[in-house]
C-alpha positions as CSV (number, residue, x, y, z in Angstrom):
1,M,15.6,171.1,35.5
2,R,16.0,174.6,36.8
3,R,13.0,176.0,34.8
4,W,11.0,173.0,36.1
5,A,12.0,173.7,39.7
6,R,11.0,177.4,39.4
7,A,7.7,176.4,37.9
8,L,7.0,174.2,41.0
9,D,7.9,177.2,43.2
10,R,5.2,179.2,41.6
11,V,2.6,176.6,42.6
12,D,4.0,176.2,46.1
13,R,5.4,172.7,45.6
14,P,8.8,172.5,47.3
15,V,11.7,170.9,45.4
16,T,13.9,168.7,47.5
17,D,17.1,166.9,46.8
18,E,15.0,163.7,46.4
19,S,12.4,165.1,44.0
20,P,12.2,163.3,40.7
21,G,15.0,164.2,38.4
22,V,17.0,166.2,41.0
23,P,19.6,163.4,41.9
24,R,20.1,162.7,38.2
25,Y,20.7,166.4,37.5
26,L,23.2,166.8,40.3
27,E,25.0,163.7,39.1
28,A,25.2,165.1,35.6
29,C,26.6,168.3,37.0
30,A,29.2,166.6,39.1
31,E,32.0,168.1,37.0
32,L,30.3,171.5,36.7
33,P,30.3,172.9,40.2
34,R,29.2,176.4,39.1
35,L,26.0,175.0,37.7
36,R,25.4,172.9,40.9
37,G,26.1,176.0,42.9
38,A,23.6,178.1,40.9
39,F,20.9,175.5,41.3
40,A,21.5,175.2,45.1
41,V,21.4,179.0,45.5
42,E,18.0,179.1,43.7
43,R,16.7,176.3,45.9
44,A,17.9,178.0,49.0
45,E,16.2,181.3,48.0
46,A,13.0,179.4,47.4
47,A,13.2,177.8,50.8
48,V,13.8,181.2,52.4
49,K,10.6,182.6,50.8
50,R,8.7,179.7,52.4
51,E,10.5,180.4,55.8
52,D,11.7,176.8,55.7
53,R,14.9,177.1,57.8
54,L,16.0,173.5,57.5
55,A,15.7,173.3,53.7
56,A,17.3,176.7,53.3
57,T,20.3,175.6,55.4
58,R,20.7,172.3,53.5
59,W,20.7,174.0,50.1
60,M,22.9,176.8,51.4
61,D,25.5,174.3,52.5
62,R,25.4,172.6,49.1
63,A,25.9,176.0,47.4
64,V,28.9,176.9,49.6
65,D,30.6,173.6,48.8
66,A,29.9,173.9,45.0
67,L,31.0,177.5,44.6
68,A,34.1,176.9,46.7
69,Q,34.9,174.0,44.3
70,A,34.3,176.3,41.3
71,G,36.9,178.8,42.5
72,G,37.7,181.8,40.3
73,Q,36.3,185.3,40.8
74,E,33.2,186.3,42.7
75,T,30.0,186.0,40.7
76,L,26.4,187.0,41.1
77,W,25.8,183.6,42.7
78,H,28.2,184.4,45.5
79,I,26.4,187.6,46.2
80,R,23.0,185.9,46.2
81,L,24.4,183.2,48.5
82,E,25.4,185.9,51.0
83,F,21.9,187.3,51.0
84,V,20.6,183.8,51.7
85,K,22.9,183.4,54.6
86,G,21.6,186.7,56.1
87,E,18.0,185.6,55.6
88,V,18.7,182.2,57.2
89,G,20.2,184.0,60.2
90,R,17.1,186.2,60.4
91,I,14.9,183.1,60.3
92,N,16.9,181.4,63.0
93,E,16.7,184.5,65.3
94,S,13.0,184.8,64.7
95,A,12.5,181.2,65.5
96,N,14.0,181.7,68.9
97,A,11.8,184.7,69.7
98,R,8.6,184.5,71.6
99,A,5.4,184.0,69.6
100,Q,4.2,187.4,70.7
101,A,7.3,189.1,69.3
102,L,6.9,187.3,66.0
103,A,3.3,188.4,65.7
104,I,4.3,192.1,66.2
105,V,7.2,191.9,63.8
106,S,5.0,190.5,61.1
107,R,2.6,193.4,61.6
108,L,5.5,196.0,61.6
109,H,7.5,194.6,58.8
110,S,5.3,195.8,55.9
111,T,4.6,199.3,57.3
112,I,7.5,200.6,59.3
113,H,11.3,200.9,58.9
114,V,13.2,202.9,61.5
115,S,16.9,202.1,61.6
116,P,20.0,203.8,62.9
117,L,22.2,204.8,60.0
118,S,25.8,203.8,59.6
119,S,28.5,206.5,60.2
120,R,30.3,205.4,57.1
121,F,31.4,208.2,54.7
122,A,31.7,207.7,50.9
123,G,35.3,206.6,50.2
124,A,36.2,206.4,53.9
125,E,36.1,203.9,56.7
126,P,33.7,204.7,59.6
127,E,35.2,206.5,62.5
128,A,33.5,204.2,65.0
129,P,31.5,200.9,65.0
130,A,28.4,201.4,62.9
131,M,24.9,200.4,64.0
132,H,22.8,198.1,61.8
133,T,19.9,197.5,64.1
134,V,16.7,197.2,62.2
135,L,13.3,197.7,63.8
136,A,12.2,194.1,63.5
137,R,15.1,192.8,65.5
138,A,14.8,195.6,68.0
139,V,11.2,194.7,68.7
140,I,12.0,191.0,69.1
141,D,14.8,191.8,71.5
142,A,12.6,194.3,73.4
143,L,9.8,191.8,74.0
144,R,12.0,189.1,75.4
145,Q,11.4,188.9,79.2
146,Q,15.0,189.5,80.2
147,V,15.3,192.9,78.5
148,R,12.0,194.5,79.5
149,P,13.1,196.7,82.4
150,W,10.1,199.1,82.2
151,G,7.1,196.9,83.0
152,P,4.2,195.1,81.4
153,D,2.5,198.3,80.2
154,A,5.1,198.7,77.5
155,Q,3.3,196.1,75.4
156,S,0.1,198.1,75.3
157,V,2.0,201.2,74.2
158,V,3.7,199.4,71.4
159,D,0.3,198.1,70.3
160,M,-1.1,201.6,70.4
161,L,1.8,202.9,68.2
162,I,1.2,200.1,65.7
163,R,-2.5,200.8,65.6
164,L,-1.9,204.5,64.8
165,V,-0.1,203.4,61.7
166,E,-2.1,200.4,60.6
167,E,-5.7,200.8,61.5
168,I,-6.6,204.5,61.2
169,P,-7.4,205.3,57.6
170,T,-5.9,208.2,55.6
171,G,-7.3,211.6,55.2
172,L,-9.0,213.4,58.1
173,A,-8.3,210.4,60.4
174,D,-4.7,211.4,60.5
175,Q,-5.9,214.2,62.8
176,D,-7.6,211.6,65.0
177,A,-4.4,209.6,65.2
178,S,-2.2,212.6,66.2
179,E,-4.8,213.7,68.8
180,E,-4.9,210.3,70.4
181,L,-1.1,210.2,70.6
182,A,-0.9,213.8,71.9
183,N,-3.4,213.0,74.7
184,R,-1.3,210.0,75.7
185,L,1.8,212.1,75.7
186,D,0.1,214.5,78.0
187,Q,-1.0,211.6,80.3
188,N,2.2,209.7,80.5
189,W,4.9,210.8,78.1
190,R,7.7,208.8,79.8
191,L,5.9,205.5,79.0
192,I,5.8,206.4,75.3
193,A,9.4,207.7,75.4
194,R,10.5,204.3,76.7
195,A,8.5,202.5,74.0
196,L,10.0,204.7,71.3
197,G,13.5,204.1,72.7
198,Q,12.9,200.3,72.7
199,L,11.8,200.5,69.1
200,I,15.0,202.4,68.1
201,L,17.7,200.5,70.0
202,Q,18.4,197.1,71.4
203,A,19.0,197.2,75.1
204,R,22.7,196.3,74.8
205,P,25.1,199.2,75.5
206,A,27.8,197.6,73.3
207,S,25.6,198.2,70.2
208,L,25.6,201.9,70.7
209,P,27.8,204.1,68.4
210,Y,30.4,206.6,69.4
211,P,29.4,210.3,68.9
212,A,30.5,211.3,65.4
213,L,27.6,211.8,63.1
214,G,25.3,210.8,65.9
215,L,22.2,208.6,65.5
216,G,20.4,209.0,62.2
217,L,16.9,207.6,62.0
218,E,15.6,206.4,58.7
219,V,11.8,206.8,58.8
220,R,10.2,205.5,55.7
221,H,6.5,205.5,56.7
222,R,4.8,208.9,56.4
223,R,2.7,208.5,59.5
224,W,5.6,207.4,61.7
225,S,7.4,210.6,60.7
226,M,5.2,212.6,63.1
227,M,6.3,210.5,66.1
228,P,8.4,212.4,68.7
229,W,11.5,210.2,68.3
230,E,13.6,212.9,69.9
231,L,11.9,212.2,73.2
232,A,12.9,208.5,73.2
233,Y,14.5,207.1,76.3
234,R,17.6,204.9,76.0
235,P,16.3,201.6,77.4
236,D,19.3,200.4,79.4
237,T,19.8,203.7,81.3
238,D,16.3,205.4,81.2
239,R,17.9,208.6,79.9
240,L,16.7,210.7,77.1
241,L,18.4,209.3,74.0
242,S,18.9,212.6,72.2
243,L,20.8,214.0,75.3
244,D,23.0,211.0,75.8
245,S,26.6,211.8,75.1
246,V,27.3,208.1,74.1
247,V,24.8,208.2,71.4
248,G,25.4,211.7,70.1
249,P,22.9,214.0,68.4
250,L,19.7,212.3,67.0
251,Y,18.5,213.4,63.6
252,R,16.3,212.1,60.8
253,A,17.5,211.2,57.3
254,L,15.9,209.7,54.2
255,S,18.2,206.7,54.1
256,A,21.9,205.6,54.4
257,K,22.2,205.8,50.7
258,A,20.8,209.4,50.7
259,V,23.3,210.4,53.4
260,R,26.2,209.1,51.3
261,S,24.9,210.6,48.1
262,G,24.2,213.9,49.7
263,E,27.8,214.1,50.9
264,V,29.2,213.4,47.5
265,S,26.8,215.9,45.8
266,F,28.0,218.6,48.3
267,V,31.6,217.9,47.4
268,Q,30.8,218.0,43.7
269,L,29.1,221.4,44.2
270,A,32.1,222.7,46.2
271,L,34.6,221.5,43.5
272,N,32.5,223.3,40.8
273,R,32.3,226.5,42.9
274,L,36.1,226.4,43.4
275,N,36.6,226.0,39.6
276,Y,38.1,222.5,39.8
277,A,35.5,220.9,37.5
278,K,32.1,221.2,36.0
279,L,30.6,218.1,37.5
280,L,27.1,216.8,37.3
281,L,25.7,216.8,40.9
282,D,24.7,213.1,40.7
283,G,26.0,212.0,44.1
284,E,28.3,209.4,42.6
285,L,31.9,209.3,43.4
286,G,33.0,208.5,39.8
287,P,36.3,208.9,38.0
288,M,35.7,212.6,37.1
289,T,34.9,213.5,40.7
290,R,38.0,211.6,41.9
291,R,40.2,213.5,39.4
292,A,38.8,216.8,40.6
293,L,39.4,215.8,44.2
294,A,43.0,214.8,43.4
295,A,43.6,218.1,41.7
296,Y,42.3,220.0,44.7
297,Q,44.4,217.8,47.1
298,K,47.6,218.5,45.0
299,D,47.0,222.2,45.0
300,H,46.7,222.3,48.8
301,G,49.7,220.1,49.6
302,L,47.8,216.9,50.2
303,E,48.3,213.5,48.9
304,P,46.4,213.4,45.5
305,S,44.5,210.2,46.3
306,G,41.2,211.2,44.9
307,Q,39.6,209.7,48.0
308,L,36.9,211.5,50.0
309,T,37.6,211.7,53.7
310,I,35.9,213.6,56.5
311,G,38.8,216.0,56.8
312,L,38.7,216.8,53.1
313,R,35.0,217.4,53.1
314,S,35.4,219.7,56.1
315,R,38.1,221.6,54.3
316,L,36.0,222.0,51.1
317,Q,33.1,223.3,53.3
318,S,35.4,225.9,54.9
319,A,36.5,227.0,51.4
320,L,32.9,227.9,50.4
321,T,32.9,231.5,51.6
322,T,30.5,234.2,50.4
323,E,30.9,237.8,49.6
324,H,27.9,238.8,51.7
325,K,26.4,238.1,55.1
326,P,24.2,235.0,55.1
327,L,20.7,236.0,54.2
328,V,17.6,235.0,56.3
329,V,14.1,235.4,55.0
330,L,12.0,235.8,58.1
331,V,8.3,235.1,57.4
332,R,5.9,236.0,60.2
333,Q,2.7,237.7,61.3
334,S,3.1,241.4,61.9
335,P,3.7,242.3,65.6
336,G,0.2,243.8,65.8
337,R,-1.5,240.7,64.6
338,Q,0.6,238.6,67.0
339,L,-0.6,240.7,69.9
340,M,-4.2,240.5,68.8
341,S,-4.1,236.7,68.4
342,H,-2.2,236.2,71.6
343,R,0.4,234.1,69.9
344,G,3.7,234.6,68.3
345,H,7.0,236.1,69.5
346,A,5.6,239.5,70.1
347,N,3.9,238.0,73.1
348,T,7.0,236.5,74.6
349,G,9.5,239.4,74.1
350,V,11.5,237.7,71.3
351,D,12.6,239.9,68.4
352,L,13.9,237.4,65.8
353,S,14.9,240.0,63.2
354,R,17.0,242.0,65.8
355,L,18.5,238.7,67.1
356,Y,19.6,237.6,63.6
357,R,21.1,240.9,62.8
358,R,23.0,241.0,66.1
359,Y,24.8,237.8,65.1
360,G,25.8,239.0,61.7
361,F,22.9,237.9,59.4
362,E,21.2,240.0,56.8
363,V,17.5,239.8,57.3
364,E,14.6,240.2,54.9
365,V,11.3,240.4,56.8
366,V,8.0,239.3,55.1
367,E,4.9,240.0,57.2
368,N,1.4,238.6,56.8
369,P,2.3,237.0,53.5
370,T,0.2,235.3,51.0
371,L,1.8,232.5,49.0
372,H,2.0,234.7,45.9
373,G,3.5,237.5,47.9
374,L,6.1,235.3,49.5
375,S,7.1,233.7,46.2
376,G,7.5,237.2,44.7
377,V,9.9,238.3,47.4
378,V,12.0,235.2,47.2
379,R,12.2,235.4,43.4
380,S,13.2,239.0,43.5
381,L,16.0,238.3,46.0
382,I,17.4,235.4,43.9
383,S,17.2,237.4,40.6
384,G,19.2,240.2,42.4
385,G,22.0,237.7,43.4
386,R,20.9,237.5,47.0
387,V,20.2,233.8,47.6
388,P,18.8,233.1,51.1
389,S,20.7,230.6,53.2
390,L,17.8,230.3,55.7
391,L,14.0,230.4,55.3
392,H,12.6,231.0,58.7
393,L,8.8,230.5,58.9
394,S,7.3,231.7,62.1
395,G,3.6,231.0,62.4
396,G,1.0,228.4,63.2
397,L,-0.3,225.0,61.9
398,R,-3.8,223.9,61.2
399,E,-5.8,221.4,59.2
400,S,-6.4,222.3,55.6
401,N,-8.2,219.9,53.3
402,G,-7.3,216.9,55.4
403,T,-3.6,217.8,55.7
404,V,-1.5,220.1,57.8
405,A,-0.7,223.5,56.4
406,F,1.4,226.4,57.7
407,S,-0.5,229.6,58.4
408,F,0.5,233.2,59.2
409,L,-3.1,234.3,59.9
410,S,-4.9,234.6,63.3
411,G,-8.6,233.9,62.7
412,S,-10.4,230.6,62.0
413,G,-10.0,229.1,58.6
414,E,-13.8,229.6,57.9
415,E,-13.7,233.3,58.9
416,E,-10.6,234.0,56.7
417,S,-12.0,232.1,53.7
418,Y,-15.2,234.1,54.0
419,R,-13.3,237.4,54.1
420,G,-11.3,236.3,51.1
421,Y,-7.7,236.4,52.4
422,S,-7.1,233.0,53.7
423,D,-3.9,231.6,52.2
424,D,-2.5,228.6,54.1
425,I,0.7,227.2,52.8
426,P,0.7,223.4,52.4
427,V,3.8,221.3,51.8
428,S,3.2,221.2,48.0
429,S,3.3,225.0,47.9
430,M,6.4,225.2,50.0
431,D,8.1,222.7,47.6
432,G,7.1,225.0,44.7
433,L,8.7,227.9,46.5
434,L,11.9,226.0,47.1
435,S,12.1,225.0,43.4
436,T,13.0,228.6,42.6
437,F,16.3,228.4,44.3
438,P,19.4,227.8,42.0
439,N,20.8,224.3,41.8
440,D,24.4,225.4,41.7
441,Q,24.4,226.6,45.3
442,V,23.8,224.8,48.6
443,A,20.1,224.3,49.1
444,P,18.5,226.4,51.9
445,I,17.8,225.4,55.4
446,V,14.1,225.7,56.4
447,V,13.2,226.6,60.0
448,L,9.7,225.7,60.9
449,D,9.1,227.8,64.0
450,V,5.6,226.9,65.3
451,D,3.7,229.1,67.8
452,R,2.9,227.6,71.1
453,P,-0.9,227.0,71.7
454,R,-2.6,226.9,75.1
455,G,-2.3,223.6,77.0
456,T,0.3,220.8,77.0
457,A,-1.9,218.3,75.1
458,E,-2.4,220.9,72.3
459,T,1.3,221.7,72.3
460,A,2.1,218.0,71.9
461,L,-0.4,217.9,69.0
462,H,1.3,220.8,67.3
463,L,4.7,219.1,67.7
464,L,3.3,215.9,65.9
465,Q,1.8,218.0,63.2
466,R,5.0,220.0,62.8
467,N,7.0,216.8,62.5
468,A,4.7,215.5,59.9
469,F,4.9,218.7,57.9
470,A,8.7,218.8,58.2
471,G,9.2,215.2,57.2
472,E,7.0,215.5,54.1
473,L,8.7,218.7,53.0
474,F,12.2,217.3,53.6
475,S,11.4,214.1,51.7
476,L,10.7,216.2,48.5
477,G,14.5,216.9,48.4
478,R,14.6,220.7,47.7
479,C,16.2,221.8,51.0
480,A,19.4,220.9,52.8
481,A,17.6,220.5,56.1
482,V,14.3,221.2,57.9
483,L,14.7,222.3,61.5
484,G,11.4,221.9,63.5
485,T,11.4,224.2,66.5
486,G,9.2,226.7,68.3
487,L,6.4,225.7,70.8
488,V,8.0,227.9,73.5
489,G,6.5,230.4,75.8
490,R,8.5,233.0,77.9
491,E,11.5,230.7,77.9
492,G,11.8,231.3,74.1
493,T,14.5,234.0,74.5
494,Q,16.9,231.3,75.7
495,L,16.0,228.9,72.9
496,Y,16.4,231.4,70.0
497,E,19.5,232.9,71.5
498,H,21.2,229.5,71.4
499,L,19.8,228.6,68.0
500,V,20.8,231.8,66.2
501,R,24.2,232.0,67.9
502,S,25.0,228.4,67.1
503,L,24.1,228.9,63.4
504,A,26.3,232.1,63.3
505,D,29.4,230.7,65.0
506,G,29.9,227.9,62.4
507,S,28.4,225.0,64.3
508,S,27.2,222.1,62.3
509,L,23.5,221.3,62.2
510,S,24.0,218.4,64.6
511,E,25.8,220.7,67.0
512,V,23.1,223.3,66.7
513,I,20.3,220.9,67.9
514,T,22.6,219.5,70.6
515,N,23.1,223.0,72.0
516,V,19.4,223.7,72.1
517,R,18.4,220.3,73.5
518,R,20.8,220.7,76.4
519,L,18.6,223.5,77.6
520,G,15.7,221.2,78.2
521,S,17.0,219.1,81.1
522,A,19.8,217.0,82.5
523,P,20.2,213.7,80.6
524,G,19.0,211.6,83.6
525,P,15.4,211.0,84.6
526,R,14.0,213.5,87.1
527,D,10.6,213.7,88.8
528,D,10.3,217.4,87.9
529,L,11.0,217.0,84.2
530,D,8.4,219.2,82.7
531,L,6.7,217.9,79.5
532,G,6.2,221.4,78.2
533,R,9.9,222.2,78.4
534,V,10.9,218.8,77.0
535,L,8.6,219.4,74.0
536,S,10.1,222.8,73.4
537,F,13.8,222.1,73.8
538,V,14.5,218.3,73.6
539,G,11.7,218.0,70.9
540,I,13.6,220.1,68.4
541,A,13.7,217.9,65.2
542,L,16.4,217.9,62.5
543,F,15.6,216.4,59.1
544,T,18.7,216.3,57.0
545,N,21.1,214.0,55.1
546,L,23.9,216.5,55.9
547,P,24.2,216.6,59.7
548,W,27.7,218.1,59.4
549,L,26.6,221.0,57.2
550,R,27.5,224.6,58.4
551,L,26.3,227.9,57.0
552,P,29.0,229.4,54.7
553,R,31.3,232.0,56.3
554,R,31.5,235.6,54.9
555,R,34.8,236.1,53.0
556,E,37.2,238.4,54.7
557,R,38.0,241.6,52.9
558,G,41.2,241.3,50.8
559,A,41.0,237.5,50.8
């Protein structure tokens, strides 16, 4: 009977409780509730696929009764039943939304997933209520008449954002997509900021988290990674979301699973470095990891529970000291080339190498590099036992073979190719460079420090390209974080002072970006809020699964 029913599903012929043979089958299974429950769960799943809410509800109720009658331990059918319940709830909610909202959700569902991540830690309960708002529900809620506080133009902006993802083909057209969005940011950035905020959050303050980890955005679609999510407005207050103290710092992560796995991998690495185990860095909190945790807890006067908590992770992080100052590899144009090209920090009075040294970093400067030359420097440092903690790339961005590449040269691409010294660095080459770092140490933090071009629209375009480059690099998994910054003029002294000082004083990555963003503006809307300053300070983007990560401290002498 069950095989026959599944065969009918494949030809789109629904099986009801009155279909031939079904009443007799159910009667034959009267004393076998687990079989009845399995059959009902399968029928409910089939109804969900057809979006048949009434049939799914009827079969779901039958499954609940049958599995309750069966008793005993939880089985796979109980788990599948819970999934059905969630899908029926989704169908019910969708059925109550406006037709316009349903049309947009159906277009978004297959291409975009932007969801706030839970603040749950592996082995520990969350510190605050977690957010589980997915994009589809946020859009449905946003398009209801009663929660559209920012006017009818919002619909056209949402449509424009969707079109950038769905209708513009890949390749060189990515540039067209980013140029269109950059121009719209220049024309009315607040409108897009409100649309982005509505896509992230529902307009109910009760659904917002408390500031702990902050708000982690899971962006799965490559083209949506370029979006300036950091500029999003909180819908119910019309404040910049990334500056809102209720929300906490906004960062981007691969997924909730990657956040949890990254935390466990870091703890495994710390236990290995502290000689408590030789664990495989698999991100799984298994029995060997728990035993090593318990041993560490016992040696430090803690209850040897083997459970991973926020406090224990912080303690392990503090124990990872180094013998040397943290090493920064600063890659840039030479000051002479910067002055000739009228771009770079030499034109704004910022001396990054001196700034890093003033705050206790060791600095290795690489000027006017080719990819081969940069790789040679990094390999030499690592082979000599000096593993960089930071890789700071200060340069420009430009199109290269249909994608965005980082560049440290000042001329046009055609001119440099003709002269034979053009060597742009695409994401794939950067990933190859990062693959040379040892696996038994914390992966480096990459700082993408992009020169500011002339004009606000072009600055917005560079921000989108920087975000796309950073998102793609981070997704390859060879760095602990990518920090997208730059795009500043004379005010750069203030930005880099706060950035380097925050990294040096032991602030977490989320605290670093919060310190920089606060320089951009007050959290409330203001008529004189300058887009250029917002792009430079509030637009700083953090891509990481480890928002709590801090640079290791130098071990004190005699310790």
